[in-house]
C-alpha positions as CSV (number, residue, x, y, z in Angstrom):
1,M,69.7,63.1,-1.7
2,N,66.5,64.9,-0.9
3,L,66.7,68.5,0.3
4,T,63.8,70.1,2.0
5,I,63.9,73.9,1.8
6,N,61.7,76.3,3.8
7,A,62.0,79.7,2.0
8,A,60.5,83.0,3.3
9,K,59.9,84.1,-0.2
10,Q,60.2,83.0,-3.8
11,T,63.9,83.0,-4.7
12,T,66.8,81.3,-6.5
13,L,68.9,79.2,-4.2
14,T,72.5,78.1,-4.9
15,V,73.5,74.9,-3.2
16,N,77.2,74.0,-3.2
17,V,78.7,70.8,-1.9
18,Y,82.4,71.1,-0.7
19,D,84.8,68.3,0.1
20,L,87.0,68.7,3.1
21,T,89.7,70.4,1.1
22,G,87.2,73.3,0.4
23,R,86.8,72.3,-3.3
24,I,83.3,72.7,-4.8
25,V,82.3,69.2,-6.0
26,I,78.7,69.9,-6.8
27,S,77.0,73.3,-7.6
28,K,73.3,73.6,-8.4
29,N,70.6,76.3,-8.6
30,F,67.1,75.7,-7.5
31,S,64.1,77.9,-8.0
32,V,62.0,77.8,-4.8
33,G,58.7,79.2,-3.8
34,Q,57.6,80.6,-0.5
35,G,57.2,77.9,2.1
36,A,58.5,74.3,2.2
37,S,59.6,72.6,-1.1
38,S,61.5,69.4,-1.8
39,H,64.4,69.1,-4.3
40,V,66.7,66.3,-5.3
41,L,70.5,66.7,-5.4
42,D,72.3,64.0,-7.3
43,I,75.3,62.7,-5.2
44,T,75.8,59.4,-7.0
45,N,79.3,60.6,-8.3
46,L,80.6,61.5,-4.9
47,S,83.2,59.2,-3.2
48,S,82.7,58.1,0.4
49,G,83.6,60.8,2.8
50,T,82.5,63.9,4.7
51,Y,81.1,67.0,2.8
52,V,79.8,70.4,3.7
53,I,76.6,71.6,2.0
54,K,76.0,75.3,1.8
55,A,72.8,76.9,0.5
56,N,72.8,80.6,-0.3
57,D,70.0,82.9,-1.6
58,G,72.1,86.0,-1.9
59,N,71.0,87.4,1.4
60,S,71.4,84.5,3.8
61,F,72.9,81.0,3.9
62,A,72.6,77.7,5.7
63,T,75.3,75.1,6.3
64,S,75.1,71.4,6.9
65,K,77.5,68.4,7.1
66,M,76.9,65.2,5.1
67,V,78.7,61.9,5.4
68,R,78.5,59.6,2.4
69,Y,79.2,55.9,3.0
């Protein structure tokens, strides 16, 4: 899965993927520079279902939903 991240400054970003029970199924850190950058998150081992993606830089966070078929 491709992630496009638009960061206000250079930082380390933690991306966690949660299943619907709230369990972390993937956790990965990315070093991102200021501006837009693209990163790959390997989801090949995930079963079909709905997941929540949370990205956190220590000061702010973003949340998104993903459905894997």
